[in-house]
C-alpha positions, 0 to 999 in steps of 0.5 A: 196565207202570207206571213204576218210576223206582228201577229206571233210578236204581239201574242207569243208574249202574252202566250208564254206568260200565261202558260209559265204561271198555268204550268211552268217556264220550261214548257213555256220557252218550249212553247214560243220557241218552237211554236214560232216555226209551228207559226210559219209552217201553219201560214205557208200551209193555209190557204190565201184569204185574200189582201185586204180581207177584213176577216183574215185578221182572226185567222192570223190569231187563231193560228199564232194560239194553234201554233204555241200549241204545237210547240209545247208538242200538244202537252197542254189539253185543248181545255187548258188552252182554252184558259191560255186564249182567256188570260190573252184576251183579258190582258191590259192591253187587249181589255183596253182595246177591246173595251174601246167598243161599246156595243151599247152604244153601237149595237149594229157595230158586227153587223156593219163589220160583217157587211164590209167583209160580204162586200169584200167577199163578193168582189174578190170570192172568185179570186179566193174562194176558200174563205167565210160564207156569211148571211143575214137575216135582218128580220129575225131580231129586234136587237144588236147584231144576227148573222151566220156564217157557213163555211169557216176556213179557220175550221176547215184548215185545222181539222185538215191539219189534224188539230180540229180539237183545238177549235171549240177553245178557239170558237169560245173566244167569240163570247169572251171578246164579246164581253170585253165590247159591253156585249153578250153572244147568244149562240147555238151552232158552231161548224166545229161541234159539226152544226153546219153553221155558226151563228152569231146575235150579239147584243149590248149587255145593258140591253133588257127584253133583247128580242 
């Protein structure tokens, strides 16, 4: 993947603050100092997801956290790193940004976003085959957005790099992010758990009798 420093610049201070709060300043300093190089290294080894890929930001986000974790020398457990991720996602800045989306008012927001990605992949997938493969079943649910992935390049890369144990924490950030968007995520399967698919049924948090 091409290096994009903006993601590290954005997330590193918030990651450092969380680690310092939950552990100590020394570990926080080490995680970020060494994590910066780990971030470059990870991106240099990751598969190119293609220009204009609407999903690429997810990989940059994931690898920023993976880099900080590697920078700590794995002194932070994956479960503890999950709390660091939650701290960052619920920081004032990201809480405000995510909160600008209200899934009660835009219940098909994520369906439309995934359709946009599907169009991109149909046009560019042969050039960049290592990517998400998304599927839809419009008749399965009345409410909200439903789709699932049968391939996840983040999961594949983390497994290849020997850091697959961090994937459950990364997968769990979906629920946090969608909650901040005034939504609920119903999920029964994840690729990282060996299920073969990662499913998303997303509804607004004010929806009752969801179907």
